[in-house]
C-alpha positions in Angstrom: 34.8 72.8 59.1 31.6 75.1 58.4 30.7 74.2 62.3 34.1 73.6 64.0 32.9 77.1 66.8 29.8 75.5 67.8 31.5 71.9 68.0 34.1 73.3 70.1 31.5 75.5 72.2 29.5 72.2 72.9 33.0 70.5 74.2 34.3 73.5 76.1 31.0 73.2 78.2 31.0 69.5 78.6 35.0 70.5 79.8 34.3 73.3 82.2 31.0 71.1 83.9 33.7 68.1 84.2 36.0 70.6 85.6 33.8 71.7 88.2 32.9 68.3 89.2 36.5 67.1 89.7 37.5 70.7 91.5 34.1 69.6 94.5 35.6 66.2 94.7 37.6 65.7 98.6 39.2 62.8 100.0 39.9 61.7 103.6 42.8 63.5 104.7 45.1 60.7 105.2 44.8 59.6 101.6 46.8 62.6 100.5 49.3 62.7 103.5 47.5 64.4 105.7 46.3 62.2 108.5 44.3 63.8 111.7 43.4 66.7 109.3 39.6 66.5 107.8 38.6 66.0 103.9 41.0 67.7 101.4 40.4 68.4 97.9 41.2 65.7 95.2 42.9 67.8 93.1 44.3 71.7 94.8 45.4 73.2 91.4 42.8 75.7 90.5 41.3 73.1 87.2 38.3 75.5 86.4 40.7 78.2 86.1 42.7 76.2 84.0 40.1 74.7 82.0 38.6 78.2 81.6 42.2 79.4 80.3 42.3 76.5 77.8 39.4 77.2 75.9 39.5 81.1 75.6 43.0 80.1 74.0 41.5 77.4 71.8 39.0 79.9 70.8 41.4 82.5 69.9 43.0 79.6 67.7 39.3 79.4 65.7 39.5 83.2 65.0 41.0 82.7 61.3 40.8 85.8 60.6 42.7 86.7 63.2 45.4 84.2 63.1 45.5 85.3 58.8 46.6 89.1 60.3 49.2 87.3 62.6 50.9 85.2 59.9 51.0 88.8 57.5 51.8 90.8 60.7 54.8 87.5 61.2 55.7 87.8 57.4 56.1 91.9 57.2 58.6 91.4 60.7 61.0 88.6 59.7 60.4 87.6 55.7 63.2 89.9 54.5 66.3 87.8 54.0 65.2 84.7 52.5 62.3 83.4 54.2 59.3 83.6 52.7 55.9 82.8 53.4 52.8 81.8 51.1 49.9 84.2 50.9 46.7 84.3 52.5 43.9 83.7 50.5 
C-alpha cells in the first residue's frame, strides 16, 4: 500500500489523543477499593507511554528497507545447515 505510513500516522495520532484522554480520567476512590481517599486515576498504568512505544514499534515494522536488511542479516546468521530463505527483491 503506497500510503500505509500516512494512514498509520493518522491512526497513531488518534490513538495518542485517546490515550491522553483516558489517562486524565478519574473516578471516586471507593470505586477502585480506596474508600476515604479522593479521586483516583481510572488507569494507573502509563497508558500514553505504552501507546508511544506501540507506535514506535509499528513504524519500525513499516520501514521496509530496515526489515529487508534484518531478513538478510538473519539469513546470513542462520541459513547454514539446510534452512533457506527466499531472496529479497
